[in-house]
Phi, psi and omega in degrees: 000130182276128179273144174282126181298149177298146169300145172069019185289137180237153178290154182306143182069352186285135173297166185260096169299150183300327187280000174281344181307136174236116180144193184285118180296327176303316183295318179295318179298321179298309178285336168295325178289317178299325175283325178294331180297338185221143187297322181214123178278312185259188188277338181089007176240155178292152180301138186293320186293322176296314183297318181299315194271337178269358181302326185258007180270142174286124181303139182204222182269122180241143171242129178251114190261118177078057196287347183055226182285353168102003187305308179305309186297312183294317177304312180298309178307319181287345179265009173102356186277149171265105202262131161246138188230129187244137180201141175282331184270119176293332174298310183288333178291322175304313178295320182293318176296325171298313178304319183292319181297315185297329188268357189059035183253141182258127184223135173273133181245133177248117178267087185192161167286155176306315185285331181268355189290335179062044182286138176310128182287149179065041187255350191231133181281341170219131171246113185243125175230102186258102181055056188278152172259078186256120184285135183282141177225160184299328182265015177053034180314310184292314178313302179305313179301325168307302181296319181296337182284341183285131177277155169310127188087353181283170180244138158264116179245108179244123184230133178217172174289127181292148174085338188296323186294342180255008176278141178287154175296140177252140184303129179081004183236171180288148176268120180304327177298351179266000184248161178269133180239161184301329176302331183286318177298313182296330176294345183259359180275133184238199187298350177276000183234143172248107174289102187274345179195136172206093189209162173260139178201165184297144187277132172273090191263129173298151177292133178074172187085153179302147176088359183294343178284347178281137192237004178213143185244157163254118183242126178246117174235115182222143184251134178273128185272330189208000000 
C-alpha cells in the first residue's frame, strides 16, 4: 500500500519555505512573530519528561508535534528514531533544520498545523507533544489527530504545564480556554488504549528558554492496543 505523503512535508535537513505551509495563516504569523522576536526562544536541550519517558522504548518511527527549534527532534534522531517533526512556524523550522544539520541528524520536517497535516494514520510508534499550543475546536480535531497518528502498539506522550487549563485569561496573553490540555485528550481514550501514566509531577526543566518558570508537569502516556 502506498502511503499518502503529509501535507507540507520537506526533505531531511531542508529549511521550510513559506509557501509549503498548510494550516491557518494567522497561527503561522503569530508563531513566526514570537520566534522572530528572539534569537533563540527555547533552551536548545530536549525536554526532561521526554528523555525520562522514552528511555525504555525501542526506537521506531516518531512524530514530534510542535517541534519548535528542534531540540527534541534532534535528540530523538540521534537516539536512533526515524523522526518526523511538525511545526507551524517557518522561522522555527529554519532554526530546527540548521540544528539538525549541525548535529548530523536526519529529520523530516512538516510545515503545517497538526489537524491540517494529513499525516498517514497509525504511522508512528511514538507521538510526542511537549507543551503543544494546539487550538481547541468543537470537533476536537487536534485531539483526534494526535490519537490517529499513533500506530498499534505505539505510545502517545503528551506533556503540559500543570494548572494552566484552569487559569483565567490575562490581558494581552493567551486564553487557556482556547487550547487543548491533556485532560481533554484523556477523555477520548477508550478500550483501544492502555493509560500507562497520567499524573502531575515536578518538571525536569532545561536551563533557560521560555517557560522555564513552570515547575510542574502533567504527563499523559498511553499505549494504543489496536
